Each structure stands twice: as C-alpha cells, then as structure tokens.
C-alpha beads as a LAMMPS data file, in Angstrom:
LAMMPS data file: protein, C-alpha beads

402 atoms
401 bonds

1 atom types
1 bond types

-500.0 500.0 xlo xhi
-500.0 500.0 ylo yhi
-500.0 500.0 zlo zhi

Masses

1 110.0

Atoms # bond

1 1 1 2.955 -15.035 39.613
2 1 1 4.708 -15.177 36.303
3 1 1 1.431 -14.718 34.422
4 1 1 0.605 -11.613 36.443
5 1 1 3.926 -10.044 35.532
6 1 1 3.306 -10.705 31.818
7 1 1 -0.134 -9.060 31.996
8 1 1 1.292 -6.034 33.751
9 1 1 4.005 -5.676 31.080
10 1 1 1.443 -5.824 28.213
11 1 1 -1.097 -3.456 29.781
12 1 1 0.579 -0.169 28.643
13 1 1 0.657 -1.322 24.995
14 1 1 -3.015 -2.298 25.121
15 1 1 -3.991 1.067 26.576
16 1 1 -1.991 2.874 23.900
17 1 1 -3.725 0.952 21.114
18 1 1 -7.223 1.498 22.482
19 1 1 -7.856 4.926 20.833
20 1 1 -6.790 3.554 17.439
21 1 1 -9.210 0.631 17.753
22 1 1 -12.027 2.975 18.702
23 1 1 -11.289 5.183 15.662
24 1 1 -11.254 2.192 13.325
25 1 1 -14.528 0.987 14.769
26 1 1 -16.087 4.419 14.111
27 1 1 -14.872 4.408 10.557
28 1 1 -16.193 0.915 10.028
29 1 1 -19.583 1.980 11.250
30 1 1 -19.670 5.003 8.947
31 1 1 -18.594 2.916 5.969
32 1 1 -21.350 0.449 6.610
33 1 1 -23.963 3.178 6.927
34 1 1 -22.841 5.037 3.751
35 1 1 -22.009 1.985 1.665
36 1 1 -18.207 2.688 1.577
37 1 1 -15.829 5.633 1.791
38 1 1 -16.845 8.439 -0.558
39 1 1 -13.978 10.152 -2.515
40 1 1 -14.634 13.511 -4.185
41 1 1 -15.094 13.434 -7.977
42 1 1 -11.931 14.621 -9.803
43 1 1 -12.004 18.058 -11.341
44 1 1 -11.423 18.114 -15.094
45 1 1 -10.988 20.788 -17.744
46 1 1 -12.987 20.356 -20.913
47 1 1 -13.207 21.822 -24.408
48 1 1 -16.425 21.980 -26.412
49 1 1 -15.636 20.879 -29.967
50 1 1 -17.268 22.404 -33.016
51 1 1 -16.834 21.924 -36.734
52 1 1 -14.727 24.552 -38.491
53 1 1 -13.177 25.191 -41.891
54 1 1 -9.615 24.105 -41.193
55 1 1 -6.820 25.231 -43.560
56 1 1 -4.632 22.309 -44.608
57 1 1 -0.887 22.792 -45.080
58 1 1 1.253 19.916 -46.311
59 1 1 5.046 19.721 -46.230
60 1 1 7.340 17.921 -48.639
61 1 1 11.081 17.708 -49.174
62 1 1 12.070 19.671 -52.244
63 1 1 15.098 20.927 -54.130
64 1 1 15.512 24.242 -55.877
65 1 1 16.582 24.602 -59.468
66 1 1 16.966 27.650 -61.645
67 1 1 13.922 28.298 -63.772
68 1 1 16.309 28.097 -66.721
69 1 1 19.704 26.440 -66.653
70 1 1 21.878 26.490 -69.762
71 1 1 25.187 24.843 -70.635
72 1 1 27.267 27.292 -72.642
73 1 1 29.089 25.713 -75.600
74 1 1 30.893 27.205 -78.590
75 1 1 29.113 26.900 -81.936
76 1 1 32.404 26.940 -83.832
77 1 1 35.727 25.370 -83.020
78 1 1 38.759 27.452 -82.229
79 1 1 41.174 28.833 -79.660
80 1 1 39.862 30.847 -76.712
81 1 1 41.414 34.296 -76.774
82 1 1 39.658 35.783 -73.735
83 1 1 37.159 34.993 -70.998
84 1 1 35.170 38.202 -70.869
85 1 1 32.839 37.619 -67.909
86 1 1 33.482 37.361 -64.154
87 1 1 32.630 33.972 -62.723
88 1 1 29.531 34.081 -60.534
89 1 1 28.395 37.436 -61.891
90 1 1 24.967 38.348 -63.236
91 1 1 24.939 38.831 -67.013
92 1 1 22.316 40.002 -69.467
93 1 1 21.083 38.112 -72.508
94 1 1 23.423 38.762 -75.445
95 1 1 26.421 39.703 -73.279
96 1 1 29.735 38.274 -74.518
97 1 1 31.182 35.544 -72.302
98 1 1 34.113 34.191 -74.378
99 1 1 36.011 35.491 -77.396
100 1 1 37.472 32.906 -79.768
101 1 1 40.275 33.576 -82.221
102 1 1 38.414 35.201 -85.107
103 1 1 41.244 35.536 -87.647
104 1 1 40.529 32.289 -89.578
105 1 1 36.852 33.190 -89.749
106 1 1 37.604 36.735 -90.857
107 1 1 39.693 35.323 -93.727
108 1 1 36.920 32.905 -94.676
109 1 1 34.431 35.762 -94.612
110 1 1 36.655 37.881 -96.863
111 1 1 36.989 35.008 -99.351
112 1 1 33.243 34.453 -99.361
113 1 1 32.689 38.176 -99.853
114 1 1 35.033 38.185 -102.869
115 1 1 33.327 35.124 -104.326
116 1 1 29.964 36.822 -103.939
117 1 1 31.290 39.940 -105.700
118 1 1 32.617 37.848 -108.595
119 1 1 29.324 35.985 -108.926
120 1 1 27.454 39.266 -108.866
121 1 1 29.616 40.626 -111.689
122 1 1 29.132 37.477 -113.786
123 1 1 25.407 37.679 -113.276
124 1 1 25.384 41.319 -114.372
125 1 1 27.338 40.436 -117.520
126 1 1 24.971 37.561 -118.369
127 1 1 21.965 39.794 -117.802
128 1 1 23.345 42.488 -120.149
129 1 1 24.038 39.913 -122.850
130 1 1 20.527 38.494 -122.573
131 1 1 18.968 41.958 -122.734
132 1 1 21.045 42.739 -125.866
133 1 1 19.945 39.604 -127.710
134 1 1 16.239 39.759 -126.906
135 1 1 15.351 42.635 -129.315
136 1 1 17.593 41.151 -132.021
137 1 1 15.837 37.803 -131.729
138 1 1 12.475 39.578 -132.017
139 1 1 13.606 41.033 -135.398
140 1 1 15.162 37.696 -136.488
141 1 1 18.543 39.425 -136.493
142 1 1 20.123 36.606 -134.461
143 1 1 19.647 32.901 -134.181
144 1 1 17.330 31.272 -131.668
145 1 1 20.233 29.177 -130.345
146 1 1 22.222 32.272 -129.499
147 1 1 19.315 33.635 -127.476
148 1 1 18.820 30.294 -125.678
149 1 1 22.515 30.144 -124.779
150 1 1 22.348 33.675 -123.395
151 1 1 19.283 32.748 -121.308
152 1 1 21.039 29.667 -119.917
153 1 1 24.159 31.651 -119.082
154 1 1 21.979 34.207 -117.284
155 1 1 20.209 31.531 -115.239
156 1 1 23.492 29.843 -114.302
157 1 1 25.000 33.156 -113.258
158 1 1 21.935 33.917 -111.140
159 1 1 22.193 30.522 -109.380
160 1 1 25.917 31.017 -108.806
161 1 1 25.220 34.432 -107.296
162 1 1 22.664 32.999 -104.869
163 1 1 25.098 30.270 -103.814
164 1 1 27.853 32.819 -103.279
165 1 1 25.563 35.048 -101.224
166 1 1 24.507 32.056 -99.090
167 1 1 28.155 31.169 -98.546
168 1 1 28.808 34.775 -97.524
169 1 1 25.955 34.693 -95.000
170 1 1 27.314 31.457 -93.556
171 1 1 30.778 32.952 -93.238
172 1 1 29.293 36.010 -91.505
173 1 1 27.421 33.763 -89.062
174 1 1 30.522 31.687 -88.361
175 1 1 32.486 34.853 -87.676
176 1 1 29.778 36.044 -85.305
177 1 1 29.920 32.750 -83.416
178 1 1 33.485 33.504 -82.364
179 1 1 31.832 35.719 -79.747
180 1 1 30.182 33.264 -77.323
181 1 1 27.234 35.175 -75.826
182 1 1 24.720 34.535 -73.056
183 1 1 21.426 33.216 -74.490
184 1 1 19.506 34.305 -71.354
185 1 1 20.031 36.596 -68.376
186 1 1 21.306 34.805 -65.305
187 1 1 24.187 33.976 -63.006
188 1 1 27.343 32.581 -64.580
189 1 1 29.137 29.503 -63.301
190 1 1 32.787 28.515 -63.160
191 1 1 34.676 28.546 -66.456
192 1 1 35.528 25.081 -67.746
193 1 1 37.921 26.326 -70.447
194 1 1 40.445 29.128 -70.313
195 1 1 42.560 31.323 -72.625
196 1 1 44.590 29.278 -75.096
197 1 1 42.369 26.201 -74.862
198 1 1 41.115 24.585 -78.044
199 1 1 37.356 24.013 -78.043
200 1 1 35.351 21.847 -80.387
201 1 1 32.110 23.097 -81.819
202 1 1 29.049 21.916 -79.871
203 1 1 30.864 19.424 -77.619
204 1 1 33.119 21.216 -75.130
205 1 1 31.225 22.988 -72.351
206 1 1 32.609 26.408 -71.477
207 1 1 30.449 27.314 -68.457
208 1 1 26.886 27.264 -67.173
209 1 1 24.261 29.974 -66.875
210 1 1 21.419 29.821 -64.343
211 1 1 18.351 32.024 -64.158
212 1 1 17.502 32.222 -60.440
213 1 1 14.636 34.720 -60.581
214 1 1 12.136 33.175 -60.585
215 1 1 13.309 29.999 -58.852
216 1 1 11.756 26.575 -59.390
217 1 1 11.300 24.049 -56.581
218 1 1 10.818 20.382 -57.425
219 1 1 9.113 17.990 -54.995
220 1 1 7.250 14.691 -55.083
221 1 1 3.994 13.383 -53.631
222 1 1 3.702 9.672 -52.845
223 1 1 1.173 7.647 -54.787
224 1 1 -0.676 6.660 -51.591
225 1 1 -1.042 10.283 -50.492
226 1 1 -2.145 11.336 -53.956
227 1 1 -4.798 8.589 -54.040
228 1 1 -6.026 9.490 -50.529
229 1 1 -6.259 13.128 -51.584
230 1 1 -8.348 12.227 -54.625
231 1 1 -10.693 10.175 -52.443
232 1 1 -11.069 13.008 -49.908
233 1 1 -11.828 15.468 -52.686
234 1 1 -14.445 13.078 -54.053
235 1 1 -16.250 12.531 -50.722
236 1 1 -16.110 16.204 -49.744
237 1 1 -13.915 15.822 -46.647
238 1 1 -11.338 18.014 -48.401
239 1 1 -11.831 21.037 -50.615
240 1 1 -9.016 22.345 -52.776
241 1 1 -8.514 24.429 -55.922
242 1 1 -6.778 22.998 -58.955
243 1 1 -3.168 21.962 -58.457
244 1 1 -1.872 25.024 -60.301
245 1 1 -3.867 27.313 -57.968
246 1 1 -2.225 25.982 -54.798
247 1 1 0.110 28.456 -53.099
248 1 1 3.599 27.440 -52.005
249 1 1 6.124 28.684 -49.477
250 1 1 9.543 27.276 -48.672
251 1 1 11.120 26.554 -45.304
252 1 1 14.910 26.763 -45.148
253 1 1 17.252 24.400 -43.327
254 1 1 17.418 26.778 -40.334
255 1 1 13.615 26.687 -39.944
256 1 1 12.893 30.091 -41.477
257 1 1 9.841 30.329 -43.721
258 1 1 10.393 32.838 -46.525
259 1 1 7.616 35.398 -46.855
260 1 1 7.419 35.025 -50.640
261 1 1 4.594 32.945 -52.111
262 1 1 4.683 30.951 -55.321
263 1 1 2.372 28.716 -57.315
264 1 1 2.459 25.098 -58.443
265 1 1 3.036 25.285 -62.199
266 1 1 3.609 21.631 -63.078
267 1 1 1.906 18.377 -62.102
268 1 1 3.183 15.272 -63.852
269 1 1 0.577 13.209 -65.671
270 1 1 2.248 9.931 -64.747
271 1 1 3.635 8.205 -61.664
272 1 1 7.349 7.471 -61.533
273 1 1 7.631 3.692 -61.688
274 1 1 10.921 3.668 -59.767
275 1 1 9.893 5.869 -56.806
276 1 1 6.098 5.535 -56.831
277 1 1 5.675 9.306 -56.635
278 1 1 4.089 12.104 -58.633
279 1 1 6.538 14.868 -59.574
280 1 1 5.451 18.461 -59.028
281 1 1 7.073 21.858 -59.477
282 1 1 6.447 25.279 -57.983
283 1 1 7.833 28.650 -59.061
284 1 1 8.660 31.462 -56.607
285 1 1 10.069 34.987 -56.972
286 1 1 13.727 35.279 -55.965
287 1 1 14.840 38.798 -56.808
288 1 1 17.011 39.020 -53.672
289 1 1 18.848 35.785 -54.496
290 1 1 18.194 34.160 -51.104
291 1 1 17.428 30.836 -52.793
292 1 1 20.306 29.086 -54.529
293 1 1 19.954 26.453 -57.202
294 1 1 20.362 22.940 -55.794
295 1 1 19.273 23.926 -52.268
296 1 1 17.247 21.416 -50.214
297 1 1 14.137 22.990 -48.651
298 1 1 10.811 22.053 -47.105
299 1 1 7.947 22.859 -49.461
300 1 1 4.789 24.052 -47.676
301 1 1 1.721 23.718 -49.911
302 1 1 -1.351 25.730 -48.850
303 1 1 -4.804 26.296 -50.268
304 1 1 -6.787 23.187 -49.299
305 1 1 -9.489 23.320 -46.597
306 1 1 -11.204 20.678 -44.470
307 1 1 -14.848 21.753 -44.077
308 1 1 -16.536 21.178 -40.694
309 1 1 -13.380 19.656 -39.218
310 1 1 -13.273 18.770 -35.520
311 1 1 -9.948 19.343 -33.770
312 1 1 -8.957 17.973 -30.355
313 1 1 -5.757 18.786 -28.399
314 1 1 -3.170 16.040 -28.506
315 1 1 -3.206 15.444 -24.734
316 1 1 -6.910 14.523 -24.784
317 1 1 -6.457 11.597 -27.192
318 1 1 -5.454 8.318 -25.529
319 1 1 -4.317 5.007 -26.963
320 1 1 -6.174 1.826 -26.022
321 1 1 -5.942 -1.820 -27.083
322 1 1 -8.577 -1.193 -29.755
323 1 1 -7.276 2.153 -30.975
324 1 1 -7.493 5.771 -29.962
325 1 1 -10.217 7.172 -27.701
326 1 1 -11.207 10.237 -25.667
327 1 1 -13.313 10.907 -22.604
328 1 1 -16.311 13.198 -23.017
329 1 1 -18.780 14.576 -20.513
330 1 1 -21.859 12.397 -20.244
331 1 1 -24.915 12.394 -17.956
332 1 1 -25.179 10.005 -15.027
333 1 1 -27.905 9.466 -12.467
334 1 1 -29.744 12.648 -11.705
335 1 1 -28.021 14.440 -14.599
336 1 1 -24.624 14.432 -12.847
337 1 1 -21.575 14.844 -15.058
338 1 1 -19.733 11.567 -15.664
339 1 1 -16.804 10.522 -17.859
340 1 1 -17.945 8.751 -21.018
341 1 1 -15.603 6.572 -23.091
342 1 1 -15.646 7.512 -26.798
343 1 1 -13.550 5.718 -29.484
344 1 1 -12.395 8.035 -32.276
345 1 1 -10.766 7.849 -35.681
346 1 1 -8.020 10.426 -36.102
347 1 1 -6.709 12.086 -39.217
348 1 1 -3.620 14.248 -39.576
349 1 1 -1.789 16.423 -37.064
350 1 1 -2.480 20.124 -36.855
351 1 1 -0.678 22.964 -35.100
352 1 1 2.689 22.796 -33.385
353 1 1 4.135 22.787 -29.872
354 1 1 1.503 23.235 -27.183
355 1 1 -1.102 23.736 -29.913
356 1 1 -0.439 20.257 -31.328
357 1 1 -3.779 18.585 -31.986
358 1 1 -5.512 15.787 -33.844
359 1 1 -8.090 16.176 -36.566
360 1 1 -10.907 13.800 -35.615
361 1 1 -12.489 12.030 -38.567
362 1 1 -15.109 9.993 -36.692
363 1 1 -16.416 9.653 -33.133
364 1 1 -17.141 13.242 -32.092
365 1 1 -19.912 15.701 -32.914
366 1 1 -20.509 19.412 -32.493
367 1 1 -21.034 20.306 -28.857
368 1 1 -19.290 17.274 -27.350
369 1 1 -17.251 18.266 -24.288
370 1 1 -13.895 16.528 -24.375
371 1 1 -11.992 16.040 -21.107
372 1 1 -8.458 17.422 -21.260
373 1 1 -6.763 16.572 -17.947
374 1 1 -6.796 14.286 -14.880
375 1 1 -7.305 11.444 -17.354
376 1 1 -5.484 8.990 -15.102
377 1 1 -7.997 9.586 -12.289
378 1 1 -11.172 8.951 -14.262
379 1 1 -12.861 5.853 -15.592
380 1 1 -15.921 5.281 -17.771
381 1 1 -19.113 6.159 -15.908
382 1 1 -17.296 7.768 -12.963
383 1 1 -18.537 11.192 -11.803
384 1 1 -16.394 14.244 -12.580
385 1 1 -16.476 17.938 -11.759
386 1 1 -16.077 20.386 -14.640
387 1 1 -13.418 22.883 -13.604
388 1 1 -13.509 25.027 -16.748
389 1 1 -16.323 26.148 -19.031
390 1 1 -16.807 24.213 -22.259
391 1 1 -15.488 26.765 -24.744
392 1 1 -13.707 26.214 -28.044
393 1 1 -9.928 26.302 -28.034
394 1 1 -9.287 29.306 -30.255
395 1 1 -5.589 28.570 -30.601
396 1 1 -6.253 25.061 -31.863
397 1 1 -9.048 26.285 -34.086
398 1 1 -6.748 28.745 -35.834
399 1 1 -3.913 26.291 -36.397
400 1 1 -3.698 24.907 -39.961
401 1 1 -3.618 21.166 -40.483
402 1 1 -0.315 19.720 -41.542

Bonds

1 1 1 2
2 1 2 3
3 1 3 4
4 1 4 5
5 1 5 6
6 1 6 7
7 1 7 8
8 1 8 9
9 1 9 10
10 1 10 11
11 1 11 12
12 1 12 13
13 1 13 14
14 1 14 15
15 1 15 16
16 1 16 17
17 1 17 18
18 1 18 19
19 1 19 20
20 1 20 21
21 1 21 22
22 1 22 23
23 1 23 24
24 1 24 25
25 1 25 26
26 1 26 27
27 1 27 28
28 1 28 29
29 1 29 30
30 1 30 31
31 1 31 32
32 1 32 33
33 1 33 34
34 1 34 35
35 1 35 36
36 1 36 37
37 1 37 38
38 1 38 39
39 1 39 40
40 1 40 41
41 1 41 42
42 1 42 43
43 1 43 44
44 1 44 45
45 1 45 46
46 1 46 47
47 1 47 48
48 1 48 49
49 1 49 50
50 1 50 51
51 1 51 52
52 1 52 53
53 1 53 54
54 1 54 55
55 1 55 56
56 1 56 57
57 1 57 58
58 1 58 59
59 1 59 60
60 1 60 61
61 1 61 62
62 1 62 63
63 1 63 64
64 1 64 65
65 1 65 66
66 1 66 67
67 1 67 68
68 1 68 69
69 1 69 70
70 1 70 71
71 1 71 72
72 1 72 73
73 1 73 74
74 1 74 75
75 1 75 76
76 1 76 77
77 1 77 78
78 1 78 79
79 1 79 80
80 1 80 81
81 1 81 82
82 1 82 83
83 1 83 84
84 1 84 85
85 1 85 86
86 1 86 87
87 1 87 88
88 1 88 89
89 1 89 90
90 1 90 91
91 1 91 92
92 1 92 93
93 1 93 94
94 1 94 95
95 1 95 96
96 1 96 97
97 1 97 98
98 1 98 99
99 1 99 100
100 1 100 101
101 1 101 102
102 1 102 103
103 1 103 104
104 1 104 105
105 1 105 106
106 1 106 107
107 1 107 108
108 1 108 109
109 1 109 110
110 1 110 111
111 1 111 112
112 1 112 113
113 1 113 114
114 1 114 115
115 1 115 116
116 1 116 117
117 1 117 118
118 1 118 119
119 1 119 120
120 1 120 121
121 1 121 122
122 1 122 123
123 1 123 124
124 1 124 125
125 1 125 126
126 1 126 127
127 1 127 128
128 1 128 129
129 1 129 130
130 1 130 131
131 1 131 132
132 1 132 133
133 1 133 134
134 1 134 135
135 1 135 136
136 1 136 137
137 1 137 138
138 1 138 139
139 1 139 140
140 1 140 141
141 1 141 142
142 1 142 143
143 1 143 144
144 1 144 145
145 1 145 146
146 1 146 147
147 1 147 148
148 1 148 149
149 1 149 150
150 1 150 151
151 1 151 152
152 1 152 153
153 1 153 154
154 1 154 155
155 1 155 156
156 1 156 157
157 1 157 158
158 1 158 159
159 1 159 160
160 1 160 161
161 1 161 162
162 1 162 163
163 1 163 164
164 1 164 165
165 1 165 166
166 1 166 167
167 1 167 168
168 1 168 169
169 1 169 170
170 1 170 171
171 1 171 172
172 1 172 173
173 1 173 174
174 1 174 175
175 1 175 176
176 1 176 177
177 1 177 178
178 1 178 179
179 1 179 180
180 1 180 181
181 1 181 182
182 1 182 183
183 1 183 184
184 1 184 185
185 1 185 186
186 1 186 187
187 1 187 188
188 1 188 189
189 1 189 190
190 1 190 191
191 1 191 192
192 1 192 193
193 1 193 194
194 1 194 195
195 1 195 196
196 1 196 197
197 1 197 198
198 1 198 199
199 1 199 200
200 1 200 201
201 1 201 202
202 1 202 203
203 1 203 204
204 1 204 205
205 1 205 206
206 1 206 207
207 1 207 208
208 1 208 209
209 1 209 210
210 1 210 211
211 1 211 212
212 1 212 213
213 1 213 214
214 1 214 215
215 1 215 216
216 1 216 217
217 1 217 218
218 1 218 219
219 1 219 220
220 1 220 221
221 1 221 222
222 1 222 223
223 1 223 224
224 1 224 225
225 1 225 226
226 1 226 227
227 1 227 228
228 1 228 229
229 1 229 230
230 1 230 231
231 1 231 232
232 1 232 233
233 1 233 234
234 1 234 235
235 1 235 236
236 1 236 237
237 1 237 238
238 1 238 239
239 1 239 240
240 1 240 241
241 1 241 242
242 1 242 243
243 1 243 244
244 1 244 245
245 1 245 246
246 1 246 247
247 1 247 248
248 1 248 249
249 1 249 250
250 1 250 251
251 1 251 252
252 1 252 253
253 1 253 254
254 1 254 255
255 1 255 256
256 1 256 257
257 1 257 258
258 1 258 259
259 1 259 260
260 1 260 261
261 1 261 262
262 1 262 263
263 1 263 264
264 1 264 265
265 1 265 266
266 1 266 267
267 1 267 268
268 1 268 269
269 1 269 270
270 1 270 271
271 1 271 272
272 1 272 273
273 1 273 274
274 1 274 275
275 1 275 276
276 1 276 277
277 1 277 278
278 1 278 279
279 1 279 280
280 1 280 281
281 1 281 282
282 1 282 283
283 1 283 284
284 1 284 285
285 1 285 286
286 1 286 287
287 1 287 288
288 1 288 289
289 1 289 290
290 1 290 291
291 1 291 292
292 1 292 293
293 1 293 294
294 1 294 295
295 1 295 296
296 1 296 297
297 1 297 298
298 1 298 299
299 1 299 300
300 1 300 301
301 1 301 302
302 1 302 303
303 1 303 304
304 1 304 305
305 1 305 306
306 1 306 307
307 1 307 308
308 1 308 309
309 1 309 310
310 1 310 311
311 1 311 312
312 1 312 313
313 1 313 314
314 1 314 315
315 1 315 316
316 1 316 317
317 1 317 318
318 1 318 319
319 1 319 320
320 1 320 321
321 1 321 322
322 1 322 323
323 1 323 324
324 1 324 325
325 1 325 326
326 1 326 327
327 1 327 328
328 1 328 329
329 1 329 330
330 1 330 331
331 1 331 332
332 1 332 333
333 1 333 334
334 1 334 335
335 1 335 336
336 1 336 337
337 1 337 338
338 1 338 339
339 1 339 340
340 1 340 341
341 1 341 342
342 1 342 343
343 1 343 344
344 1 344 345
345 1 345 346
346 1 346 347
347 1 347 348
348 1 348 349
349 1 349 350
350 1 350 351
351 1 351 352
352 1 352 353
353 1 353 354
354 1 354 355
355 1 355 356
356 1 356 357
357 1 357 358
358 1 358 359
359 1 359 360
360 1 360 361
361 1 361 362
362 1 362 363
363 1 363 364
364 1 364 365
365 1 365 366
366 1 366 367
367 1 367 368
368 1 368 369
369 1 369 370
370 1 370 371
371 1 371 372
372 1 372 373
373 1 373 374
374 1 374 375
375 1 375 376
376 1 376 377
377 1 377 378
378 1 378 379
379 1 379 380
380 1 380 381
381 1 381 382
382 1 382 383
383 1 383 384
384 1 384 385
385 1 385 386
386 1 386 387
387 1 387 388
388 1 388 389
389 1 389 390
390 1 390 391
391 1 391 392
392 1 392 393
393 1 393 394
394 1 394 395
395 1 395 396
396 1 396 397
397 1 397 398
398 1 398 399
399 1 399 400
400 1 400 401
401 1 401 402
C-alpha cells in the first residue's frame, strides 16, 4: 500500500521529464549520425598584405640652442656709464650695448696723438738734414762721418715715428672699445653689470646675445640604433640619403608639430664614451621666434624609406610562448578557407591610434591574407568564413614608420 502511494507521487515528475528525455535521445541520434554537433565557422575580416615603400620617421629628444650664442664682455676695463640696449630686445650687429667711461682713454689718445706729432716733426727735421748733407758729401764738402750721423739720426727718427703712430692707433682702438657693441645680430639677455659698476677687461660678462634665426636643435642617437641603421642600409632593408640630407621637424611639448622643415647639418665622427650616443644637430628657420633657446622638443627625422615593407595592423599580431604570430587564410580540404598559424618577426611601430601597426620583417609575403578579428574563436586548421574582401589597408599603407 505504501509502495503504491510512492509510485503515484512520483508519476507526475516522470511524465514531465519524458519530453526532455525524448529530445535528448533525438539529439544523441543526430550526433551519432553526423559525427558530432556541427558549429558554424566563425566569420573573420582579413587584409591582403603587399610590399610598399614605407617612409620611416624617427623621433628623438632634443634641445634647442641659438645658432650663435655670444657672451658679451668689455675689451677694456672701466666704469659703466650707460646700458644702451633694452633687455630681451633684438639688436643688429654693431649696435652699442654699453658705454664705458671714455675720459681716461680720450686723454691717452690725446697724449699718443701729441707724441706722434712730435715724432713726425723730428723725422722731418732729420730728413731735411740728411738731404742737405748728401750733395755736400758728393762734392767732398763735408766729412763722411757727418753724413753717416745724419743718416743714423734719420733712421732713428723714422723708427720713432712708426712707434708713435702705432701707439696712436692702439689708443684709438682702446677708446673705441669703450663702446661695447654687438658682434652679431640677435636677442639680448639680462644685463649682468649696471651703471657705475667697474668691469675688468675680458673677464666680467656684461650680458649674452643669442641668434635665434635660424635655430639649432641638438639630439643624440644611441650607439645600438646607429649600428642597426648601418646594418639595414648595408643589407638594403632601409634606404636613406646622407645624414645631412635628412629633413627634420620639431614637435613641441603640447604635441604640435611645427610646419617648418630643417636639415641635419652636423653628425659627430665619434661616440660619446660617457653616454654611448652619437651627437647630431639640425638647423631650422625661426623667423617668427616660436622656438626659444634651451627648449626641450621632440625631433622628428624624415627621409629614410623601407622598400617593399609589409605592414600589419596591431590587433592582428598575437603573442605566443615562442614569440609573435598571426593567423592567415589557408586552404583546407576541398579548398575551404581555414586559419593557418604563421610566426612572424616584427620590426618597428608605424602609424598612430587606430592606424597603429607593425612592420613585419619576416614571416609574411605579398598576397597573404591576414585575419584581423574573432581571433579568440579560431584555431590552427579550423575553418573560417571571410567576411570582408582581402584588400590592402590604405590607411596603414600611408602611415610612416616611427
């Protein structure tokens, strides 16, 4: 009796589960007939890669410096009477910057002028005496000694005149040096000495003068990069003009790239033993004064080209235990499209943002179709459906390597 009640209580649950069991049985039968449940092949987008001449742009940290920077010092000692220029102003070559007290030098010039006049008069007297004795000596009307003495006095007077004239020129130069002038055109700095200050000749700095147009930019290339570049140039994987033919632009701290273009005009012949770098310098126009001396910038060097370079979007390159790899479209049974594992050797980055891509050094060839998406759903040898035509990515192709 008790058993009958238990069976009656379980009967509704058994009836409810019967449709589910029938469905599972049907599925089991289908799986056995078809060899397992068949899932649709994932759809993937692809890009057909092709070799292209890829411009190469390299960036370095640099610092600007005026193409000419001069420390202004007085050539004679004295008291500063006046600072003539305005600090921070643009001055022309030869413009007076400081005026020193000229009175002592004017007195010295006057004394030298008087000494030169006296020497000139003595020389004229000695010359007249010599000219008077010469015809007398020819007629034996005077002694030979008298003529020799007159000749010696003439020569001594001539030497004294030359010395006096040299002293006069020196005094004139010293007087001129009391006006401290700009040796080049440029922008003046802060004054280091002011009116009433005593300056010593050649030692005390008065101010600085910087020529900012054109502007020089100094930067360094590591020894390893320089060696790699030489090797690439030798094996033909990189083509570039001479260093001095490379064009240069600068990127400011706010990310702006100035539209002006300069040239590399210096490449050091030696490697700095302390930093392990090669020093280089570029010169750019700066007529508007946007660049200031001492400014830190990013130096963008253009002009090199990678011939027949293959570029692949960043998202298509995966990292495995043995290095980087991509999936390409291969042929399976019956010519069906399947995912094929392909290890690659990458070079530098190219492009920016969504156009970020890798330059592929080895592993891919022209015409290979690289899979771009649904990478988590595919495995080597698994069938795939191509959802997009295999066309080159024009945006990536146009992006310069960095």
